KOLGU-286302 format. One record per atom (N, C-alpha, C): residue number from 1; x, y, z. Coordinates in Angstrom, 3 decimals. Atoms other than C-alpha are relative to their C-alpha. Example, Ala and Ser with C-alpha at 12.3 -4.5 7.8 and 13.67 -1.06 7.14 Angstrom:
rec num = 1 x = 0.890 y = -1.190 z = 0.000
rec num = 1 x = 12.300 y = -4.500 z = 7.800
rec num = 1 x = 0.900 y = 1.200 z = 0.000
rec num = 2 x = -0.820 y = -1.190 z = -0.060
rec num = 2 x = 13.670 y = -1.060 z = 7.140
rec num = 2 x = -0.770 y = 1.090 z = 0.730
This chain:
rec num = 1 x = -0.023 y = 1.132 z = -0.892
rec num = 1 x = 128.266 y = 122.741 z = 54.157
rec num = 1 x = -1.285 y = 0.008 z = 0.833
rec num = 2 x = 1.270 y = 0.143 z = -0.706
rec num = 2 x = 125.212 y = 121.431 z = 55.996
rec num = 2 x = 0.091 y = 0.514 z = 1.448
rec num = 3 x = 0.113 y = -0.512 z = -1.375
rec num = 3 x = 124.185 y = 123.223 z = 59.203
rec num = 3 x = -0.634 y = -1.105 z = 0.853
rec num = 4 x = 0.565 y = 1.064 z = -0.830
rec num = 4 x = 123.631 y = 120.724 z = 62.013
rec num = 4 x = -0.496 y = 0.485 z = 1.362
rec num = 5 x = 0.466 y = -0.546 z = -1.279
rec num = 5 x = 123.024 y = 122.976 z = 65.018
rec num = 5 x = -0.050 y = 1.515 z = -0.098
rec num = 6 x = 0.128 y = -1.458 z = -0.052
rec num = 6 x = 121.777 y = 126.535 z = 65.463
rec num = 6 x = -0.186 y = 0.420 z = 1.455
rec num = 7 x = 0.133 y = -0.562 z = -1.342
rec num = 7 x = 122.217 y = 128.517 z = 68.665
rec num = 7 x = -0.550 y = 1.414 z = -0.145
rec num = 8 x = 0.592 y = -1.342 z = 0.002
rec num = 8 x = 119.857 y = 131.476 z = 69.026
rec num = 8 x = 0.600 y = 0.758 z = 1.178
rec num = 9 x = -0.671 y = -0.777 z = -1.042
rec num = 9 x = 121.659 y = 134.181 z = 70.960
rec num = 9 x = -1.000 y = 0.736 z = 0.882
rec num = 10 x = 0.840 y = -0.738 z = -0.946
rec num = 10 x = 120.006 y = 135.574 z = 74.090
rec num = 10 x = 0.284 y = 1.496 z = -0.113
rec num = 11 x = -0.425 y = -1.389 z = 0.194
rec num = 11 x = 121.967 y = 138.798 z = 73.492
rec num = 11 x = 0.628 y = 0.118 z = -1.386
rec num = 12 x = -0.590 y = -0.162 z = 1.330
rec num = 12 x = 122.448 y = 139.595 z = 69.793
rec num = 12 x = 1.289 y = 0.813 z = 0.062
rec num = 13 x = -1.314 y = -0.629 z = 0.047
rec num = 13 x = 125.955 y = 140.736 z = 68.888
rec num = 13 x = 0.081 y = 0.895 z = -1.233
rec num = 14 x = -0.256 y = -0.904 z = 1.122
rec num = 14 x = 126.742 y = 143.760 z = 66.724
rec num = 14 x = 1.443 y = -0.208 z = -0.444
rec num = 15 x = -1.351 y = 0.193 z = 0.530
rec num = 15 x = 129.712 y = 142.960 z = 64.495
rec num = 15 x = 0.059 y = 0.690 z = -1.355
rec num = 16 x = 0.016 y = -0.808 z = 1.219
rec num = 16 x = 130.524 y = 145.525 z = 61.852
rec num = 16 x = -1.364 y = 0.638 z = -0.143
rec num = 17 x = 1.355 y = -0.553 z = 0.202
rec num = 17 x = 127.185 y = 146.576 z = 60.322
rec num = 17 x = -1.071 y = -1.069 z = 0.165
rec num = 18 x = 0.936 y = 1.128 z = -0.061
rec num = 18 x = 125.545 y = 143.224 z = 61.077
rec num = 18 x = -0.359 y = -0.312 z = 1.453
rec num = 19 x = 0.463 y = 0.500 z = -1.297
rec num = 19 x = 123.436 y = 142.185 z = 64.043
rec num = 19 x = -0.110 y = -1.515 z = -0.113
rec num = 20 x = 0.003 y = 1.464 z = 0.029
rec num = 20 x = 124.114 y = 138.500 z = 64.669
rec num = 20 x = -0.927 y = -0.473 z = 1.108
rec num = 21 x = 0.997 y = 0.464 z = -0.967
rec num = 21 x = 121.143 y = 136.843 z = 66.362
rec num = 21 x = 0.088 y = -1.504 z = 0.250
rec num = 22 x = -0.144 y = 1.444 z = -0.151
rec num = 22 x = 122.135 y = 133.190 z = 65.927
rec num = 22 x = 1.321 y = -0.429 z = -0.625
rec num = 23 x = -1.191 y = 0.609 z = 0.584
rec num = 23 x = 125.166 y = 131.045 z = 65.202
rec num = 23 x = -0.383 y = -1.369 z = -0.531
rec num = 24 x = 0.289 y = 1.284 z = 0.641
rec num = 24 x = 124.917 y = 128.106 z = 62.820
rec num = 24 x = 1.290 y = -0.807 z = -0.072
rec num = 25 x = -1.176 y = 0.850 z = -0.077
rec num = 25 x = 127.321 y = 125.233 z = 63.349
rec num = 25 x = -0.035 y = -1.104 z = -1.048
rec num = 26 x = -0.158 y = 1.049 z = 1.004
rec num = 26 x = 128.583 y = 122.919 z = 60.644
rec num = 26 x = 0.517 y = -1.265 z = 0.670
rec num = 27 x = -0.480 y = 1.281 z = -0.490
rec num = 27 x = 129.522 y = 119.285 z = 61.059
rec num = 27 x = 1.503 y = 0.053 z = 0.256
rec num = 28 x = -1.408 y = 0.083 z = -0.357
rec num = 28 x = 132.850 y = 118.652 z = 62.773
rec num = 28 x = 0.716 y = -0.923 z = -0.974
rec num = 29 x = -0.825 y = 0.763 z = 0.936
rec num = 29 x = 135.502 y = 117.433 z = 60.324
rec num = 29 x = 1.424 y = -0.109 z = 0.549
rec num = 30 x = -1.384 y = 0.195 z = -0.441
rec num = 30 x = 139.094 y = 116.239 z = 60.750
rec num = 30 x = 0.791 y = 1.304 z = -0.051
rec num = 31 x = -0.752 y = -1.259 z = 0.119
rec num = 31 x = 140.389 y = 119.628 z = 59.572
rec num = 31 x = -0.196 y = 0.902 z = 1.217
rec num = 32 x = 0.264 y = -0.822 z = -1.179
rec num = 32 x = 138.798 y = 121.213 z = 62.641
rec num = 32 x = 0.791 y = -0.478 z = 1.229
rec num = 33 x = -0.699 y = 0.577 z = -1.148
rec num = 33 x = 140.785 y = 118.934 z = 64.950
rec num = 33 x = 1.517 y = 0.161 z = -0.076
rec num = 34 x = -1.454 y = -0.099 z = 0.214
rec num = 34 x = 144.265 y = 119.747 z = 63.571
rec num = 34 x = 0.743 y = 0.695 z = 1.134
rec num = 35 x = -0.714 y = -0.751 z = -1.035
rec num = 35 x = 145.139 y = 122.169 z = 66.361
rec num = 35 x = 0.033 y = -0.706 z = 1.346
rec num = 36 x = 0.089 y = 0.708 z = -1.273
rec num = 36 x = 144.328 y = 119.658 z = 69.109
rec num = 36 x = 1.023 y = -1.119 z = 0.102
rec num = 37 x = -0.778 y = 1.203 z = -0.286
rec num = 37 x = 146.754 y = 117.199 z = 70.660
rec num = 37 x = -1.009 y = -1.050 z = 0.477
rec num = 38 x = 0.895 y = 1.062 z = -0.478
rec num = 38 x = 145.289 y = 113.842 z = 71.674
rec num = 38 x = -0.443 y = 0.303 z = 1.429
rec num = 39 x = 0.342 y = -0.328 z = -1.390
rec num = 39 x = 145.430 y = 114.914 z = 75.326
rec num = 39 x = -0.997 y = 1.150 z = 0.060
rec num = 40 x = 0.894 y = -1.164 z = -0.013
rec num = 40 x = 143.691 y = 118.207 z = 74.511
rec num = 40 x = -1.412 y = -0.361 z = -0.456
rec num = 41 x = 1.342 y = 0.443 z = 0.398
rec num = 41 x = 140.805 y = 116.352 z = 72.854
rec num = 41 x = -0.780 y = -0.498 z = 1.209
rec num = 42 x = 0.658 y = 0.499 z = -1.210
rec num = 42 x = 140.069 y = 114.780 z = 76.228
rec num = 42 x = -0.312 y = 1.111 z = 0.991
rec num = 43 x = 0.176 y = -1.093 z = -0.949
rec num = 43 x = 140.365 y = 118.056 z = 78.137
rec num = 43 x = 0.387 y = 1.326 z = -0.671
rec num = 44 x = -0.362 y = -1.215 z = 0.733
rec num = 44 x = 140.295 y = 121.057 z = 75.766
rec num = 44 x = -0.112 y = 1.259 z = 0.865
rec num = 45 x = 0.064 y = -1.284 z = -0.701
rec num = 45 x = 140.968 y = 124.571 z = 77.023
rec num = 45 x = -1.195 y = 0.799 z = -0.512
rec num = 46 x = 1.091 y = -0.879 z = 0.453
rec num = 46 x = 138.254 y = 127.229 z = 76.834
rec num = 46 x = 0.402 y = 0.745 z = -1.264
rec num = 47 x = -0.509 y = -0.685 z = 1.184
rec num = 47 x = 140.424 y = 129.061 z = 74.315
rec num = 47 x = -0.155 y = -0.880 z = -1.238
rec num = 48 x = 0.120 y = 0.931 z = 1.127
rec num = 48 x = 140.515 y = 125.985 z = 72.084
rec num = 48 x = -1.465 y = -0.211 z = -0.386
rec num = 49 x = 1.430 y = 0.193 z = 0.279
rec num = 49 x = 136.746 y = 125.477 z = 72.410
rec num = 49 x = -0.595 y = 1.222 z = -0.702
rec num = 50 x = 0.523 y = -1.215 z = 0.635
rec num = 50 x = 136.010 y = 129.100 z = 71.505
rec num = 50 x = 0.550 y = 0.166 z = -1.422
rec num = 51 x = -0.556 y = -0.025 z = 1.360
rec num = 51 x = 138.379 y = 128.923 z = 68.519
rec num = 51 x = -0.709 y = -1.005 z = -0.897
rec num = 52 x = 0.728 y = 1.013 z = 0.766
rec num = 52 x = 136.667 y = 125.730 z = 67.404
rec num = 52 x = -1.415 y = 0.489 z = -0.310
rec num = 53 x = 1.340 y = -0.563 z = 0.228
rec num = 53 x = 133.284 y = 127.457 z = 67.807
rec num = 53 x = 0.031 y = 0.999 z = -1.153
rec num = 54 x = -0.134 y = -0.964 z = 1.099
rec num = 54 x = 134.468 y = 130.266 z = 65.529
rec num = 54 x = 0.135 y = -0.732 z = -1.321
rec num = 55 x = -0.231 y = 0.756 z = 1.229
rec num = 55 x = 135.670 y = 127.760 z = 62.958
rec num = 55 x = -1.267 y = -0.718 z = -0.466
rec num = 56 x = 1.191 y = 0.772 z = 0.377
rec num = 56 x = 132.536 y = 125.581 z = 63.034
rec num = 56 x = -1.190 y = 0.885 z = -0.368
rec num = 57 x = 1.107 y = -0.917 z = 0.314
rec num = 57 x = 130.225 y = 128.606 z = 62.861
rec num = 57 x = 0.354 y = 0.950 z = -1.144
rec num = 58 x = -0.473 y = -0.862 z = 1.098
rec num = 58 x = 132.271 y = 130.285 z = 60.093
rec num = 58 x = -0.072 y = 1.477 z = 0.375
rec num = 59 x = -0.017 y = -1.374 z = -0.497
rec num = 59 x = 132.522 y = 133.408 z = 62.224
rec num = 59 x = 1.414 y = 0.334 z = 0.468
rec num = 60 x = -1.328 y = -0.362 z = -0.490
rec num = 60 x = 135.656 y = 135.362 z = 63.118
rec num = 60 x = 0.079 y = -0.139 z = 1.523
rec num = 61 x = -0.152 y = 0.108 z = -1.455
rec num = 61 x = 137.065 y = 134.768 z = 66.611
rec num = 61 x = -0.398 y = 1.285 z = 0.726
rec num = 62 x = 0.355 y = -1.279 z = -0.623
rec num = 62 x = 136.492 y = 138.475 z = 67.323
rec num = 62 x = -1.506 y = 0.086 z = 0.270
rec num = 63 x = 1.446 y = 0.024 z = -0.238
rec num = 63 x = 132.734 y = 137.940 z = 66.971
rec num = 63 x = -0.313 y = -0.913 z = 1.184
rec num = 64 x = 0.226 y = 0.926 z = -1.110
rec num = 64 x = 132.812 y = 134.952 z = 69.320
rec num = 64 x = 0.389 y = 0.664 z = 1.316
rec num = 65 x = -0.445 y = -0.706 z = -1.205
rec num = 65 x = 134.710 y = 137.121 z = 71.827
rec num = 65 x = -1.041 y = 0.992 z = 0.519
rec num = 66 x = 1.023 y = -0.973 z = -0.396
rec num = 66 x = 131.734 y = 139.531 z = 71.890
rec num = 66 x = -1.239 y = -0.641 z = 0.627
rec num = 67 x = 1.181 y = 0.668 z = -0.550
rec num = 67 x = 129.222 y = 136.894 z = 73.042
rec num = 67 x = -0.151 y = 0.283 z = 1.488
rec num = 68 x = 0.288 y = -0.107 z = -1.431
rec num = 68 x = 127.529 y = 137.420 z = 76.392
rec num = 68 x = 0.345 y = -1.314 z = 0.690
rec num = 69 x = -0.393 y = 1.187 z = -0.755
rec num = 69 x = 128.389 y = 134.953 z = 79.139
rec num = 69 x = -0.886 y = -1.206 z = -0.228
rec num = 70 x = 0.927 y = 1.121 z = 0.185
rec num = 70 x = 125.258 y = 132.821 z = 78.794
rec num = 70 x = 0.110 y = -0.570 z = -1.412
rec num = 71 x = -0.134 y = 0.464 z = 1.381
rec num = 71 x = 125.622 y = 132.665 z = 75.006
rec num = 71 x = 1.332 y = -0.723 z = -0.204
rec num = 72 x = -1.305 y = 0.656 z = 0.113
rec num = 72 x = 129.318 y = 131.795 z = 75.301
rec num = 72 x = -0.064 y = -1.415 z = 0.582
rec num = 73 x = 0.131 y = 1.329 z = -0.596
rec num = 73 x = 128.448 y = 128.903 z = 77.626
rec num = 73 x = -0.833 y = -0.929 z = -0.872
rec num = 74 x = 0.803 y = 0.814 z = 0.919
rec num = 74 x = 125.768 y = 127.687 z = 75.196
rec num = 74 x = 0.842 y = -0.488 z = -1.166
rec num = 75 x = -0.865 y = 0.346 z = 1.128
rec num = 75 x = 128.287 y = 127.739 z = 72.365
rec num = 75 x = 1.047 y = -1.027 z = 0.430
rec num = 76 x = -0.977 y = 0.961 z = -0.509
rec num = 76 x = 130.900 y = 125.939 z = 74.482
rec num = 76 x = -0.639 y = -1.365 z = 0.187
rec num = 77 x = 0.705 y = 1.277 z = -0.154
rec num = 77 x = 128.317 y = 123.254 z = 75.306
rec num = 77 x = -0.204 y = -0.693 z = -1.337
rec num = 78 x = 0.203 y = 0.584 z = 1.333
rec num = 78 x = 127.546 y = 122.734 z = 71.612
rec num = 78 x = 1.301 y = -0.601 z = -0.518
rec num = 79 x = -1.295 y = 0.473 z = 0.506
rec num = 79 x = 131.213 y = 122.429 z = 70.676
rec num = 79 x = 0.497 y = -1.189 z = 0.821
rec num = 80 x = -0.400 y = 1.123 z = -0.857
rec num = 80 x = 131.921 y = 120.175 z = 73.665
rec num = 80 x = -0.766 y = -1.261 z = -0.374
rec num = 81 x = 0.797 y = 1.157 z = 0.424
rec num = 81 x = 129.062 y = 117.888 z = 72.593
rec num = 81 x = 0.543 y = -0.597 z = -1.290
rec num = 82 x = -0.586 y = 0.502 z = 1.241
rec num = 82 x = 130.604 y = 117.647 z = 69.127
rec num = 82 x = 1.222 y = -0.855 z = 0.308
rec num = 83 x = -1.209 y = 0.745 z = -0.349
rec num = 83 x = 133.886 y = 116.507 z = 70.691
rec num = 83 x = -0.328 y = -1.285 z = 0.758
rec num = 84 x = 0.375 y = 1.188 z = -0.770
rec num = 84 x = 132.193 y = 114.093 z = 73.105
rec num = 84 x = -0.592 y = -1.094 z = -0.877
rec num = 85 x = 0.650 y = 0.968 z = 0.883
rec num = 85 x = 130.354 y = 112.431 z = 70.237
rec num = 85 x = 0.927 y = -0.570 z = -1.064
rec num = 86 x = -0.941 y = 0.583 z = 0.951
rec num = 86 x = 133.522 y = 111.575 z = 68.322
rec num = 86 x = 0.059 y = -1.504 z = 0.238
rec num = 87 x = -0.088 y = 1.458 z = -0.111
rec num = 87 x = 133.513 y = 107.852 z = 67.598
rec num = 87 x = 1.470 y = -0.398 z = 0.052
rec num = 88 x = -1.396 y = 0.439 z = -0.016
rec num = 88 x = 136.735 y = 106.049 z = 68.523
rec num = 88 x = 0.372 y = -0.629 z = -1.337
rec num = 89 x = -0.471 y = 0.550 z = 1.272
rec num = 89 x = 138.814 y = 105.099 z = 65.497
rec num = 89 x = 0.142 y = -1.511 z = 0.114
rec num = 90 x = -0.178 y = 1.444 z = 0.059
rec num = 90 x = 138.885 y = 101.464 z = 64.466
rec num = 90 x = 1.481 y = -0.319 z = 0.098
rec num = 91 x = -1.401 y = 0.399 z = -0.109
rec num = 91 x = 142.087 y = 99.650 z = 65.338
rec num = 91 x = 0.406 y = -0.951 z = -1.115
rec num = 92 x = -0.291 y = 0.891 z = 1.121
rec num = 92 x = 141.874 y = 97.459 z = 62.239
rec num = 92 x = 0.807 y = 0.728 z = -1.067
rec num = 93 x = -0.772 y = -0.566 z = 1.091
rec num = 93 x = 144.303 y = 98.001 z = 59.372
rec num = 93 x = -0.807 y = 0.028 z = -1.296
rec num = 94 x = 0.840 y = 0.047 z = 1.193
rec num = 94 x = 141.501 y = 97.379 z = 56.902
rec num = 94 x = -0.931 y = 1.197 z = -0.041
rec num = 95 x = 0.945 y = -1.123 z = 0.076
rec num = 95 x = 139.512 y = 100.365 z = 55.622
rec num = 95 x = -1.426 y = -0.494 z = 0.120
rec num = 96 x = 1.417 y = 0.314 z = -0.124
rec num = 96 x = 135.835 y = 100.381 z = 56.440
rec num = 96 x = -0.657 y = 0.015 z = -1.352
rec num = 97 x = 0.708 y = 0.050 z = 1.273
rec num = 97 x = 133.589 y = 99.395 z = 53.573
rec num = 97 x = -1.471 y = 0.245 z = 0.239
rec num = 98 x = 1.395 y = -0.378 z = -0.260
rec num = 98 x = 130.368 y = 101.287 z = 54.039
rec num = 98 x = -0.747 y = 0.149 z = -1.279
């Protein structure tokens, strides 16, 4: 899947035998939103944002938990931007013909 955003970590994370120096985020898809209620999309918890970050970066949640504070905030900002940029669904019953 195409990488659309890369976050270079200020503090690399050691996970297993790998030093992770950056996280690459894929495009947000409907499957990533399954765990959210409509209300939670408007005001997601930090836990939900960090889980979404793990999913979009194809990294285990345990790796995301190891991020330094500044890196965690950078990742939360990226994921929040993805959610803020969701286009509202059309109210028409007709499918879009693009």
